[in-house]
N, C-alpha and C positions, 0 to 999 in steps of 0.2 A: 499505255503511262497514265491517263485519267483515270481509269478503273483501277489502278493502285492507288493514286492520290486519293480518289472518293473514300476506298478503303481504309486507309490510315485517316483519314479524318474523323470516319465514323468510327474507327477503334478508338481515336482521342476523347471522342464524345461521349462513347461507352464507358471508358477510365473516368472520366471527369462527373458523370452520373452515377456512378457504382460508388465513388469516393464521397460523394454528395448524401447519398441514402446511409452511407456508415457515418456520416456526421450527423445527420439526422437521429441517430442511435444513441451516439456517442455523447452530445451534448447533454441532454438529461441524465445521463446514465446514473449518477448519484440521487436524483429524484424517483427514477424508476424502483432504484432499489428501496428508499424510502416508501414508495406507495406497495412493494410488495410487503417489507413490514409490516403496514399500516392493516392491510388486509388481511394478513397472516394473525398478527397478534391481536389487535384489535377488532375486526370484523368476524375472524374467526374463519375466513374463506381463503384458502390457500391458491391464488391465481396462476403461481409460478412466472411471474412477470420478470424477474431477475434470470431465471433460467432461459426463458423466451428470448428474450432481447439479446443475451449473450452468445446463446446457441447460432442465432441468426446472424450476429456479427464476426462470431469465428468463422463461420463458412464465407462472408463477404470479403474480412480480410484475409484467407489464405486465397480467394480468387483474386484479388488484387494483388499480393506480392508474387503468386503463381506469373501472372501476365508481366509483373515488373523487375523481378528478381527471381532467376530460376533456382539459383544458388540457394538463397535464404530458403526457397519453396521447399527444396531437396530436404533440406537440413530439418524443417517443420513438419513435413510428411513423414521422415524416418522416425523424428520423437514421436507425434500422435501414434504411429502404428507400435512404438514400443509400447506408450501406455496402455494402449489398447489390448495389446498381446498379452503383457503380465497382467491384466484386469480380467481377463477372459481365460488365462492360465489357471487363476487362482480362484476363480469362479468354477472351473471344473474340480477342486479339491476342497475349497472351503464353503460353497452357495453364493448365495442371490448379493451377499453383501460388497462381494468383489464389484459387481457391476451395478450397483447403485452408489453407497457411500463413496468407495473407493475411487472408481472411474471420475467421481465428481471432484473429488479432491486433485487424481492428477492433471484432470482438464482447467483448474483454477492454476495451479504453477506452468502450464504450457501455455494460457491463455495471457501470463506476464510478460514470456516471451516473444509471442507472436504479435502483441499489439505494440509492442516498444519496436519491433523491426517493421512492424506494420506502419507507424507515426514516422521514423527515420526515413523510410522510404518516401509516404508524402512530403517531408520537410526536401530531401533529396531530389525529388523530382519537380520541386517548384511551385507546388501548391500555393497560390498568391493568398489563399483564405487560410491557411495553416494556422499563422499567428493568433488572427482573430477569433477562429473558431475554438483554439486551444486556450483562449484565455477566456472565453465566454465560458465553456464546459467547467473549466477549475474554478470559476469566482461563482458559477451557479452552483456547484457543490460544496464550495464554503459555507454560503449562504444558508444552505439546506441544513446544513450539520449544526451550524451554528442556532440556527431556530429550534432546530429538533430540539438540542440540549437543553438550551434555557427555557424551554417549555415545559421541562420536566419541573423547573420552579412553582408553574401553575398547575401542576396535577395532572399533565397531559405525559403521556409516553410511557416508558418503562424503565427498571432501575438496571444499572450495568451488573450487579450483583443481585439477582432476586432474592437469595435465601437471608443476605444481610441487610437490603435496602438500601444500598451503596451505590450511590453515583445514577447519572442520567444518562440513557442511549438513545431516549427519543423513541422513535418506531423503526429504528434500525436492528436487525436480528443480533448480531454480536457486539457486544460492548468493546472487547480485545480487537476485533478487527477494525471498530470505529478508530480506537487509538490510531492506528496504524494510516489509516485514512485520513484522521485529522493533521498527523503529521505532516501528509503531503500537502493539506489542502492550505493548510495553517502558513506552510514555508513559502507556496508560492504567493498568498497574499501580503505576507510582509515584505518579502522581496519586491512585488510589485509596488506596493506602497513605497518602500526605500528607495525605487527607482524613479519613482515619478513624481512623489509628493514630498512633504514636508518631514523633516524627524520629530514634530509636533504631532503630525498625525499617526507617525510610524510609532509614536509612544502612547496613543490612544488605543490603536491596534493592537500593540503587545499588551496590553492590559487585558483587551477584550480575548486574545488567546490564551493568557493565564485563567483566566477565569473559566473558560470551556475546559482547558486541561484538568483543572481542579472539578468541575463539574461531573466528566466523565467517570472520574474517580478511580482509573486506573492507574497503575504505578507508573508504566511508559509515559502514560498522558500527562502527568501531574511533572515528571523528571523533563518532560522536551520541551512543554509550555514555559519552562522557568529558564530552560535555558536556550531556546529559540531565538530568542528577542536578541541575546548577548552576543549568540555565535554568529548569527547574519550580520550583526552590524559590524563586531569584528573581522571577519571573512571580506566583508564587500569592500570594508575601507581600511584595509589592512595595511596599504601603503601609505596613508595618511596616518593612522593613529599609531603604530606602533612605534612610538618613541618611548625614551627613557620615563617620561614624565607620566605617561599614559599606564608602563606598564607598572608604575608605583600606584598609581589611583588605583588600578584594577586590582592591583593585590590588597590593598587598605579596603576597597569594596568588600571583596571576597572574605576578608578576615572579619569584617563587621556583621556580614549577614550570617557566615558560620555561628559568631559569637551570639547572635540574634536568635537563631535556630536553636544554640543548646540550653539558651537561658528560659526560650518559651516551650520548649519541648513537650512541657505536662500541658499548657495549653492546645497545643498543635493537635495532641495525642485525642483530645475530643474531637477533633473533625475524622470522620468512620475511614477516610483512605488514607490518611495520615496516621492514624491509630494501627493501622492492620499493616504498615509499613513498620513502624516502630516495633510491634507484636512481633513478627517475620524475626525483626533484627536481635530480639533480645531470648527467643528461644532457640535460634538457628546460626545465628552470627551473621557474618559477613554472605556466607552462601546462599543461607537461606532468604535472606534479603534481597540477594541477586533475583535467585530461582524463582522467590515465592513457592515451595514447598516443592516444585517439580526435581528439586534435586532426591528427594525421598521416592517419586514415582522412577527416577532414572534407575536408581538403587533396585528397587524391587523388578522393573522391567530386567536388567541385566541379569539378575537371579536366576530368571526363567531363558536367557539365551542359550543356544542348543546349538554347537557347531557341528554337529554330525551331519547335518544335511549339506556341507561341505558349498561348493559355488551357487549351488539353485537357490538358497537363502539369500547370498551375496546377490546375486542377477534378480531375483524375483521378490526378494522381502519377505517378513514373516507374514506379514497382512493385518489385519484391523481387527479379527479376532482372535490373534492371538495377544495382541498390545489390551484388547479387552477383557481377556481372562489373566492376563499379568496386573492390570493396574485399575479394572474395572471402569474403563473407558476406552474410545477408539483412538485419541489423540494423547501424545504425550505434551502437546503445547511446546516442543522445542523442535522447530523446522528441520533441520539436518536428519535429525533421529526420527523423525515423524515420515519423512519423504522416506528414507531409508527404508524403515519398518512397512512401508505400503508397496514401493516400486521399486527397490534396490539401490545398490551404490552409483549406478549409471545415472539414476535420475540425482541423486547428491550432486554429483561431480558436474552435472551441466547446469545446476542451480547454483551451486558454489560461484562455478567459471564467470555464469551469468553476474553474480552480484560483483565479484570482483573487477569486472571488465567494465561494470556502471559505475563503480567507485572510481577506478583510473581514469574513465572518460570523463567523469566529471572534475576531477583534480585537474587534466588537460585543459578542459575547457574552462578554467575557473575565471579567464576573464570574461567570458559571456555575463550579458547583465543578470541571467537566470542561474549561473553557474554557482553563486554561493548556496544557494535553495537547493540543489541538486547534490551539492557535495554533502551538506547536511542531510538531506532524506536520505541519500542512498547509504551513508555511514549510521547513521541511526536504525535504518531497516534492517543493514546487516548486524548490528549489534543486537539488535530485540529479537532478529530470525532466531539468533541460537541462544538467549535467554528469555524468551518471552513467548516467541511462536506467532501464528496467525499472520505472517507477512506472505510467506510464500505459498500458502494456504488458504489466503484470502480471496473470495469472491469479489468483494466490493473495492479492494484497492487498485486492481490489476491495471484499470483505464486511467485512472488520474496518475499514478506512479509513472507508467509509460510517456503519459503526455510529457509532464516535466521532464523527462530524459530527454527526449526527442527538442523540448523546448530549450534546451540547456546546451544544444549543440547547434542552433541557429547564428550564423554570425552575427545578424543583423538583427537580433530578437528585439533590443531595445526599440526598433522601429515600430511596434506595437501599438496600433491606436485603440485604446482602452474607451473613448468616448464611442467611437463606430462600431463597436464589435457588436455589436444586436443588429446592425444594417448586414452583416456578413452571415446569418443565421441561413441555414438552408430552407427554413420554412418560407422565405423574404423572398428566394429565387425563383 
């Protein structure tokens, strides 16, 4: 009996230690992505920092889930084997790209599901430091992004669109992925301000979010940064403000904004990012505006589709080589089509079901202090996955998005002690 008790105690200590190691990697994840980009883009030395820490984290998370929830582990290991099997199958027919580029993409959308289940498991098993560690990770990530983007005005970092020198992405690799990460981090930050600070502070941070969105320069970043402060406020305060007076006031404000945009369209077009939006609408209508030219790639790709291979193509996907020969690039930048091309219909089904479940779950938990942020993020990322891509296939997004999903399922999330968050950092234990 004593021996069994000691064994159980040692097992619990092992789990806590393993979770602490995971948090040690998770908390500075956005900072590590920045360092990886800095050394690669600025110094010219690719240290593979992001690849290294995420590979270690995937292994550790799988171990934790295997010990805590065997059903989730069976699902994850089955999905992982499917990705590896499809990659190896296409390696035999199409060459090394399937084991380098395609498998990397597969592990990116696999890690989104893995980290979500991992964080929910930590929350469900009552990890007392979950709230504070999650806050520390997302808050640190927010300021890393803000400083990176704003440093562009001082001449540091790189442009979001190198060919046209539009936007600032700091030292992060991909501007479009940065937009998706910005959606998550800014939603968390504004929701935190709305929960714990005054409306005046919320207004100041809203201006900062709009500034960062326009500075990044992507369509999704601009649209989201403008809509987010209103959306969070309306959803969070819905029981107080949905009156007839508010609706009339809201309609008047929207009308004035629309009128102002119409009258200032010539001035706004001088801003490169806005000019690109206006150009797309003028040359291709609403469809071109929404997809930013991706509708042309879709047409080109569909012209090359061949159904003669039947179920094999549906199961394994066409592969990046086929896409490259069709449109001149490996990804179409519409996530469902990209995942289908690389890994077939089963992977698409898994990712669509995951996205719908997270959206439904955020609606169910809307009264949670972070429920509004989770709803806005899950809805926005689902839309952006279908029209702009770089959501399911993003390496930078997975940890922050999964953390926010898990935070929105915590009944007592409003007990987060933001002041004492630093005391819960694993380094100080």
